[in-house]
C-alpha positions as CSV (number, residue, x, y, z in Angstrom):
1,M,93.5,104.0,111.8
2,R,94.8,107.6,112.1
3,A,97.9,108.1,109.9
4,C,98.5,111.8,110.3
5,A,97.0,115.3,110.2
6,L,96.0,116.5,106.7
7,S,98.2,119.5,107.3
8,D,101.2,117.1,107.6
9,I,101.0,116.2,103.9
10,P,102.2,118.9,101.5
11,E,99.9,119.7,98.5
12,E,101.4,117.9,95.5
13,G,103.8,116.0,97.9
14,A,104.1,112.9,100.0
15,I,105.2,111.7,103.5
16,L,106.0,108.3,104.9
17,R,104.2,106.8,107.9
18,V,104.6,103.3,109.2
19,L,101.2,101.8,110.2
20,D,101.1,98.4,111.9
21,G,104.6,97.8,110.5
22,V,103.6,98.6,107.0
23,P,105.4,101.5,105.2
24,V,102.7,103.8,103.7
25,C,103.2,106.7,101.4
26,L,100.6,109.3,102.0
27,A,100.3,111.7,99.1
28,R,98.2,114.8,98.2
29,S,97.5,115.6,94.6
30,G,94.8,117.8,93.1
31,G,93.2,118.2,96.5
32,E,92.8,114.5,97.0
33,V,94.7,112.3,99.5
34,F,96.0,108.8,98.6
35,A,97.7,106.0,100.5
36,I,100.0,103.5,98.7
37,N,102.7,101.1,99.8
38,D,105.8,103.1,100.2
39,I,108.2,100.6,98.6
40,C,108.8,100.9,94.8
41,S,108.0,97.6,93.1
42,H,111.1,97.9,90.9
43,A,113.7,98.9,93.4
44,D,113.5,98.6,97.2
45,V,113.4,102.4,97.8
46,S,110.9,104.8,99.4
47,L,108.3,106.3,97.0
48,S,107.5,109.0,99.5
49,E,110.8,110.6,98.6
50,G,109.7,111.0,95.0
51,D,107.8,113.8,93.2
52,V,104.0,114.0,93.1
53,E,102.2,115.5,90.2
54,D,98.8,115.0,88.5
55,G,97.8,112.0,90.5
56,H,101.1,110.2,90.1
57,I,104.2,109.7,92.1
58,E,107.6,109.2,90.5
59,C,110.3,107.1,92.1
60,W,113.4,109.2,92.7
61,L,115.8,106.4,91.9
62,H,115.0,105.1,88.4
63,G,112.0,107.3,87.4
64,S,109.3,104.7,87.6
65,S,105.9,106.3,88.0
66,F,102.7,105.0,89.7
67,D,99.1,106.0,89.6
68,L,98.1,107.1,93.1
69,R,94.5,105.9,92.6
70,T,95.3,102.4,91.4
71,G,98.9,101.7,92.3
72,K,99.6,100.7,88.7
73,P,102.9,101.6,87.1
74,T,102.6,104.3,84.4
75,A,106.3,104.6,83.5
76,L,109.1,102.0,83.2
77,P,111.2,100.4,84.6
78,A,108.5,99.3,87.1
79,T,106.0,96.7,85.7
80,K,104.3,95.6,88.9
81,P,101.8,97.6,90.9
82,V,102.1,98.7,94.5
83,A,99.3,98.2,97.0
84,T,96.8,101.0,97.6
85,Y,94.8,101.6,100.8
86,P,91.4,103.3,101.4
87,V,91.7,106.8,102.8
88,T,89.2,108.9,104.7
89,V,89.7,112.5,105.8
90,E,87.7,113.5,108.9
91,G,88.4,117.1,109.8
92,D,92.2,117.3,109.9
93,D,92.6,113.6,110.5
94,V,93.8,111.3,107.7
95,L,92.5,107.7,108.3
96,V,93.9,104.7,106.4
97,K,92.5,101.2,106.3
98,L,95.1,98.6,105.8
99,E,93.8,95.4,104.2
100,K,94.8,92.3,106.2
């Protein structure tokens, strides 16, 4: 499903979109686009408000970091991964496939 325009996502940044009721963090890093669940697995806060750098996103509240490719935590206090979703870019359209 179409999530947004590629131009809506800042380079080395993230935005929030709710797709079929699921909060999705869409992030760009190193020229790639990623989609992960927007809710930090450590604290119930929005990851899209965090900083994006080198393929990772850092939660703004406690500093947990997640790999945008795998959803795995790369910095404490988070120890559980967040869901990732397949992304396709067609022209300026960012398409995300939510797993049911």
